[in-house]
N, C-alpha and C positions, 0 to 999 in steps of 0.2 A: 873426502871432506876435510880430513886433517891435513893432507898434503896441500890442498887448495888454500886452506886458511893460513898455513905456514908460509906458502908462496906469497900470499897477500901481505902478510906481516913483513916478510923479507923485502917486498917491493916498497913497503912504507918506510922501512928502515934505510933502504938505499936511496930513496927519492923523497926526503922529507919536504923539499921545496914544492913538489907536485901536490902533496897532501895539504900543505899549508895554503896554497893558492886555491885549492878546491874547497877547503873549509871557509876561507875568507872571501869567497866570490861575492861581489856586490851586485851583480846583475845576472840575468839568465844566460846571456852570451858567454860571460866568464865561467859561469857554472858548467855549461855544456862543453866549453873548450877544455877546461881542467879535467872534467870527467873523461872525455875522450882521450886525453893525454895519459891519464891513469890507466885506462884500459889497454892502450898500446904498450905502456911500460910493463904492465903485468903480464901481457902475452909474451913479451920478450922480443928477441931478434927475429922471430917468425913474422912479425908484423911489419909490412912495408909501408902501408898508408891506411888512413881511416877517414870515414865520412859519416856525418850524422845530419839527418833531415828531420824536421818536425812540421806538424800541420799548423797553419796559421788560421786567422779568423775567417778568411775567404775560402776555406776548404782546400787550399793548395799547399803543397809541400815544398819547403825551401831549405837549403843548407844552413845550419847554425854553427857547425864546428868541423874543422878538417885538420888532418896531419898527414904528412907524407914525406918520404925521402926525396932528394933531389932528382928531377927528371921524371917523376911519376905524375900522372894527371888523374884527378878525382873522377873524370868522366869515364874511366875504366870501370868504375863501380855503379854507374847510372843504370845499367841494364838489370843487375841483380836487385837494386833498390826498387825499381819499378815493379819487378815481379813480386817482391815481398809486399809492397803496398797493395797490389792487386789480390794476392793470395792470402796475406796476413798470417803467414807461417815462416819459420826460419829456414834458410836455404844455404847450402854449400855447393858452390858451382866451380867446376874446373875450368881454368882459363887456358888461353892458346899457348902460353909459354909452359914449358915443363916445370913441374913442381910448384906451379903457381895456382892459388885458389882464392875465390871470392866468398867470404862468409858474411851473411847478413841476418839480422834478427829484428823482429818488430817489437815495438814498445806498446803493449796493450794496457789500457787503464779503463777499468769498468767495461770490458768487452768493446772499447772503442780504440781505434789506432791513433796513438799520439805521435809516433815517429818511428824511424828506422835507423839502425846503426849497422854500418858495413865496414869490413876490414879486407885488405888484400894481404894474403899470407904466402910465405915461402915455407913449405913443410916437407920434411923428408919422411916422416912417419905418421900414421893415422892418429897416434896419440896427441901430437901437436895440434891437429885440427879439432879434436874432441876438447882439448883444454881451451882452445880459443872460443869455441861455440859455447862451452859451459860458462866461461868468464863473461861473455856477452849477456847470457841469460841471467846470471846473478847480478851483473852490473846495472841491469835495467831497474833494479829495486831502488837505486839512488835517484834515478829519474822520476819514478813514481812518487818517491818521497818529496821531491821538489813540487810536483804537481799538486799532491795532497796538501802540502804546506801552503802554496799559493791559493788553493781553493779555500782552505780554512780561513786564511786571512781575508779573502774576499767575502766569505760568508759572515765573518765577524763584522767587517765594515758594513755590509748590507744590513745586518741585524741592528747595528748601531744607528744607521741612517733611519731605518724603519721605526725604531723605538723613539728616537728623537723627533721624527716627523709626527708620530701619533701623540707624543707628549705635547708638542706644540699645537696640534689640532685640538686636543682636549682643552688647553689653556685658552685658545682662541674661542672655542665654542662656549666657554664659560662666561664670556662677555656678551651682554645683550645689545650693545650699541655698536655702530660701525666705528666710531672714534675710539672707544675703549678697546675693541677687538684688534684694530689695526696697530694701535700703540703697544699693546701687550705682545702682539705677534712680532713686530720688528725688534722690540727689546730682547725677547727671549731668543729670537733667531741670532741676534748679534752675539749673545753670550754663548750659544750652542756652536756657532761656526767661527768663533774667535775673530769676529770683525769689529773694527773700531766704530763703524756706523753702518746702520742698515736703514734705507729709506723706502717708503711705500708711497706710490703715486697712483691715483685713480684717473682714468680718462673721462674728461667731460667735454663733450663736443669733439673737436679735432686736436685738442692739446691735452697734455698731462698736467694735473694739479697735484702738488705734493701734499699728502694727507697725514703722514706720520713719519717721525724720525726717532730712531732708538734713543732712549735715555733723554727725551726731550718732550715736555708736556705740551708745548705750543710750537707751531710752525709759522715763521714770519714770511709773508708773501713778498716783502720788499727786499730781502737779503739777497746779495749776489750769489751766495751758496745755494739757496733755494732755486733760483733760476737756473743755475748751472746744472744741478741735479735733474731738474725737469727737462732740460735740453738733452741730457744723457739718456733719459728714459725715452724721449721722443725719438732719438737716434736709433735705439734698439727696436722700438715698435715699427719704425718705418722700414727697417730691414727685416723684420719678422724673424728674428733669430737672437740667440744669446750673444752678447758682446763682452769680451774681456780685454783689459788693458793692463799690462802687456799681453799680447795675443798668445793663446795656448797652442792653437793650431796654425796651419799655414793658409787658412781661408782668407780670401781677399774681402775684408769688411772695412767699412768706413768707421774710423774711430777718432774723428776730429774732436768731438765734444768730450769723449772719454779722455783723450790726451790733454785737453784744456783743463778738465776737472783734476786730472792727476797732477799737473803742474801747479795748480792752485793749492793743492793739498800736499805739497812737498813730494811729488812723484809717488803717490799712493797707488796701490794695485786696486783695480776696480772691476766688478762683474755685474752685468745688468741682465735681468731675466724678464722678458715680456710675459704677461699673464693673458692666457687665451682660454676662452670658454664660450660655447654656444655660437661658433662661427664669427667671433669678433674678439679683438684685443681690448680688454677693459682696464688694463693698468700695467705697471711694471715695478720691479724690485731691484734696487741698486745696493750693492754691498761694497764696502771700502775697507781695505787693509793697509797696514804699513808697507813701505816699499820693500823691506827685507823679508816679507812673508807673502809672496804672490799666491794666487789661487792655483791649486792643483786640479787634476782631473777628478780626484776623489772628492775634493771640496765641491766642485760643480755638481757632481752626482748627488751629494747630500742636500745641497740647497735646492736643487731641482725637485728632489723628492718631496721636500717640505712644501715648496711652492705649489706642487701639483695637488697636494691634499688640502692645504689651508687656503689656497687662492679662491676656489668657489665659495668657501664660507665667508670670506671677506666681501665678496660681491653680493651674496645673499643679504648680509648684514646692511650693506649700503642701500640695497633696494627696499629693505624693510623700513629703514629710517627716512625714506623719502616721503614728502608730503603727498597725500592722495592725488591732489591736482597735478603736482609734478610727475608722479608716477604715471598718471593717465597721459600726460603730454609726452613723456618719453616713449610710452607704448605706441602712441600715434605716430611719433617721429620715426621709430623703428619700422612700423608698418608702411609708412609712406616711403621711407628709404628702400625698403624691400620691393615695393611696387614700382618706384620710379628709377631705381638704380639699375646697374648693369647685371646684377646677380639675382638669385632667387627666381628662376624661371618658373618653378612649380607654383610659387605664391602668385605670380603674375597670372598664370593660366587659371588658377582657382578663382581669383578676384574677378577676372574678366568673365569667367563662366557665371559667377554669381551675378555680376552686373547685367549680363545678357538675360539671365533667368528672371531677375527682378523686373527689368524693362518689358520682357515678354509677358510676365504675369500681370503687371500693372495695366498694360494696354490690351491684353487679351480678354475676351468676353466669353461667357459660356451659359448654358442653360442652368438656372438655379432650380433644383428639385428638392422638394421636402421629403424626407424619409420618415416612415411610420410603420409600426407593426399593424398587420391587417389579418382579419378573420373573415372567411367566406360563410354566409348564412343564407338560408332560403328566404325568398321574399315573402312567403306565407308559411305559417306554422300552425297547423290545425291539431287540436287535441281531441283524442277519442276517449270519452269519459263513460263511467258506468251509469246507466239510466235509472237503476233502482237497486236496492240491496239484493244480493243473490250470491250464486256460486259459480265459479268458472267451470265450464264444461270442455271447451276445446279452444286452442290458441296455435294455429299452424304457422304464425309468422312472428318474427322478432326484430329488434332494431337492426338496421342495415339492409333489410329486404326491400326489393322493389315490389310494388303492388300496383294492380290496375284498378281502375274505377269500378266500384261494386264488388271487389273481391273480398272474401271473408277474411276478417282480422282475428276475431275470437267470438265465442258464443257462450251464453250463460245457460245453466241448467233450467229447463222449462217444465219439468215433471210436476212440480207443485202447482204451477199455473194451469197446466192441463187438467189436473184433477179438480182444481177449483172451478175451471170452466165447465167441466161436465156437471159438477154439483149445481152450478148457477143455471145451466140449461134445464136440469131436472126441476129445479125450483120454479123456473119460468113456465114449464108445462103445467105443473100443479096449479100455479096461480091463474093460468089461462082457463083451466077447467072450472076453478072456483068462480072466475069471472063470468063464464057461460051460465053456470047454475044460478048465480045471483041475478043475471039478466032474465033468465027463464022465470024465476020467482018474483020478478019485478020488485026486488029488494034494492032500492035506489041508493040508499046510504052505503050498504056494503059494496055495491058495485063501484062506487067512487073510491072507496078505500082500496079495494083490490086493484083498480086501475092504476092508482098512484104507486102501489107497491110493485106492480108489473113494470111500470116505466122506470122505476129505481133499479130493479134487477136487470132490465135490458141495458141501462147505462153502465152498470157495473160489469156486465158481459163485454160491452164494447171496450171498457178499460182493460179487461183481461186480454182481449184480443190484440189491443195495441201493445201491451207488455210483451205478449208472445212474439209479436213482430220485432220488438226492440231487443229481444234476446240475441238477435243476430246483428253483430256490429261489422259493418263493411266499410271499405275505403270510399270517402266522398269524392276523391279524385285520384288520378294516377300519380304516384310519387315515391318517395323514399321514407321508410320509417327511421326516424333519428333517435327515438328512445322507446323503451318498453321491451320486456322480455318476461313472458308469463309461463315459460315452459316448466318452471319449478313451482308454480302456484296452482296448477290444475286441481280442481276440487275444493279450493280454499274459498273463503268468503270474501266478497268485495262490497264496498259501501257506495251509497249513492254519491256521485260527483267525483269519485276517484279517477285520476288520469291513468289510463292503461297504455295508450300509445300517443306519439306525436308524429305527425305526417307533414312533409314538406314536398312541394313539387320540384321536378328536376329541370324545368323550363324557365324558371324565375329565381334569380339570386340577387343578393345585395352584399356589399362589402362594408365591414365595419372597421374603421381606421382609428387607432389611438394616437392622436396628435398632441405633442408636448405643448403645454400652456405657453411656452415662450415663442412658439411658432404658429399658434392658432390665428394670429392676425394676418398671416400670409395666405390663409386658405379662404376661398370664396366658392359659392355654388357655381357650377359651369366649368370649373377647371378640369383639365384632363390629366391623366396619369397612366402608370403601367404597374401591374402587379406580377410578382414572382412568388409562386407557392413553393413551400419546402418539399412537397411531394412530387412537384413538376418543375424542377429547376431549369429544364431545357426549354421551357415555353414561357412567354410573356402574355399577359392579358391586359387589354386596355379598358379603362373605366372613365366615368364622368362623375364629379362630385355633385351630389344632389341635396344634401341636408347637413347643417351643423347643429349639434345639440349644445346649447349654451350652458351646460352644467359640467363642472370639473369633477373628475373622479380620481381618487388617490390609488396608485399602484406602484409597488416597488420603490416606495419612498419618493415619488414624483407625481405631479398632477397632470392628468391627461383630459383631453376633450374628445368626445365621441363624434366622428364624422362618418356620414353614410354616403356610399357611392354605388353606382350601378354599372354593371358590365355592359360594354357596347356590343359584345359578341359572345354567344354561348358556346360551350364546348362540352361534349359528352363525357369527358374525363373529369369534370368538375364534380365535387361532392360537398355537401354542407359540412362545416366543421374544419375545413382545410385552413391552415395558417401560413403566413409568409410575410414578405416585406413589400410595402407599396411605396411608390415615389410619385409625388404630385408635381406636375410642371407648373412653377410659379411665374417666372419671368426670366429675362436675360440680364445678367449682371457681370461685373468684373470678377475674374477668377480669384484675385486676391481677397476681395470682400466676401466671396463664398467660402473660401478655406479658412479665413481668420475671423469669421463672424462670431463664433462662440467665444473665442479669446477676447476679442474687442468688447463684446458685451460684458463678459466677466470683469474686465478691467474697469469698464465704465460703471458697472454696479458697485464694485469694490470701492472705487474712488468716491462715489456718491455716499456710500455708507461710512466712509472715513471722514468726510467733511463734517464739520460741526453744524 
């Protein structure tokens, strides 16, 4: 370490000119060449030639510095340089001539290959080769220092651009009107970019109109300068690129209007930036400087960043300030241009599809069917009631059971009636004996009284016999029990007239539809329809409307009318109480009127309610 350091100091003392040119290098090319010359000088007489290549923006490596004795070609080092680029490690390769070696070392910065340094050496001892490789390794720190310094300067410039752009954006956003925002923007940008004048123009129709000029509250449309700036903006928008005068790059651009404005303003430097947003150019920004301060690449990047952030804000402010009628007109113009122009194929296809769909729907007709909730009920519903007060004795059936005609539904306890019947029979026999005795004794008055009592007892006996017969409750016809379950009431008391069962037949049904009051006018007796039940969604049942009940009923916050319909064909799967959705066939109408009827009626009713 000490010997190497002293050797470096000796080299510095012996070659102060090399160190001076290295320290005072104005460009990267001078820096690389001075650095390579220093490395050759430090290595000493062992170095015959040197070559340095670095990576450029297009990922290719190109030479940036070379040094050699007369008669030597740098191509001799190309092979070892390519190997180092591929393997990214230092290499020491023996050449064809005796005591000739090629030493190459990669310059790695953040694990990325920046460049390669290669030397051709004449060495008699291994120590000379080791010294040369060590010097290359240590010398690359100066190259890394250059890269870090350039990167730091670039980061500072980027941070400055971003901060200035954000500040300008904040100032622009603080203005609520388009005129105020554009004037503040150009004035602040002129101060931040050291421009003598910054002009902002907005595109109206096919030409640019100057809207704001820095440090100027008003823009005169009749001034020659105003028209010249507008022509400059049009020239940049027509070419769809940034235009500078004098030109920064070697691009072939038309700069006639820029040149004319520059001459008018004493050979000023001019830069124009077209403003692009949402597939169209909506304006342009023109910056002017004095002739002795032309625009640099860094200046262009700064202004470009500011325009990218603040440009959409200015466009939004312009659209917000438009009159509603004008804004609607602009929207229609853009839509028409998108439809009739050569671009926007997707919009054309969508509009064409919508037009075809509207035409098809307007001219197409379909069956208008009214939808309503429906419930299936039996055509007859017979109630089985208690004939007299008593007690339940037997109830073999419950709701949901099928029963045949005459089948036992339930029975009442008849023991009290049987005892009462026996007592009544005994009483009748006694009275018959008394009647015979009175007849034998020719007691006419008593005979009449006993006969009346006997007839009364016989009538009471007949009543008891009828009650005994009525203790057995049977089905009046074959059907389905829809209500009643007495399995938990056996032995309990029942009262006269109490409903025990409800029976409905399985061969006669009716459909009860709940039709909204807004659609009841469409329904008439005799119309046909179809029914789909929730429990049988795979089948449809046809019906005919029979009766309309002209009384509205409220349900779920709306009014409904009860419509009765009859099935045209029975099905053994049907059961009373099933619910579903019914559709009544009304007539044939346009599809548009069918689908938009609710909305059109709502609009009509709302408009009527709004009118005075």
